[in-house]
N, C-alpha and C positions, 0 to 999 in steps of 0.2 A: 504494500500500500504506500502510495506517495504521501509525502508531507505537504503542508500548505506552505508556499513560499513565504519568507519572512515579512515582506512588505504588506501583502494582502492579509496575512494573519494578524499583524499589528493593527491594521485598519479595522479588521473585524473585531478585535479585542477592544479597541477604543469605542467603536459603535456599541458593542455589547455592554460596556460599562454605563452607557447612557440609557440603557433599558432597565425595566423593573425585573431583572433576572438576578436571583441570589448569587452572590460571588461563588458560593460553593458549587453552583451548577455551570459556571463558565467553562470549565474543562469539558463538560459533557457537550455543550454547544459547539465547542471547537471540534470535538470528536465527530459530531454529526455533520458538520461542514466538511471535514476531511473525508468522511464516508461518502457524502453526496458527490463531491468532486471526483473521487475515485470511481464511484458508480457511473457517473457521466462519461468519464474517460473509457471505462471498460465496455460500456454498452453504446457508445457513440451518440450520446445526447449532449446538447449544448447547455452548459451549466447556467448561462444567462437567460435561457428560455424557461419561463414559468411552467410550461407543459412538462418539462422534465421532472418536476417535483412529484406529479401524480405517479409516474413510473417508479420513482424512488420509494415513495410511500407504499406502493403495491409490493415492491420487493421486501420492504420491512415487514409487511403483513405475512408474506410467504415465509420469512425467516422467524416468524412467531414473536416479533417484538410487540410489547404491550401497547395499548392505546396511549398510555402516558408517554412512552418512549417515542411513539410515532408523532404525537403532538409536539413533543420537545424537538424532534428533528425538523418538523415543519416550521416551528417557531425560529429555529436557528437558520434555516434556509431563507425564511422571510427577511431576517436581518441581513443576510448576505445579499438578497435582491435589493433591499434598500441601499446598501452600500454601493453596489455596482451601478445602480441607477443614478446615484448622486454624483458620480464621477464623470 
């Protein structure tokens, strides 16, 4: 699995700190972003396209991730979309 390049990861972390997300969950949000980007690369989806999220969430369901985990992943990717749309 690939890591998130340092500049985008730092931008994501700055954006994340401005959200009502407990600090204890920041690492999980970064993990979900990393998984999403890896998923998009593996299955040839464009990470910036919101349609990719539905495919990612479906994969999480197939992998038996809980509804809470799926929502957390969706929230993390929504922050990512905000970030890339603001640049």
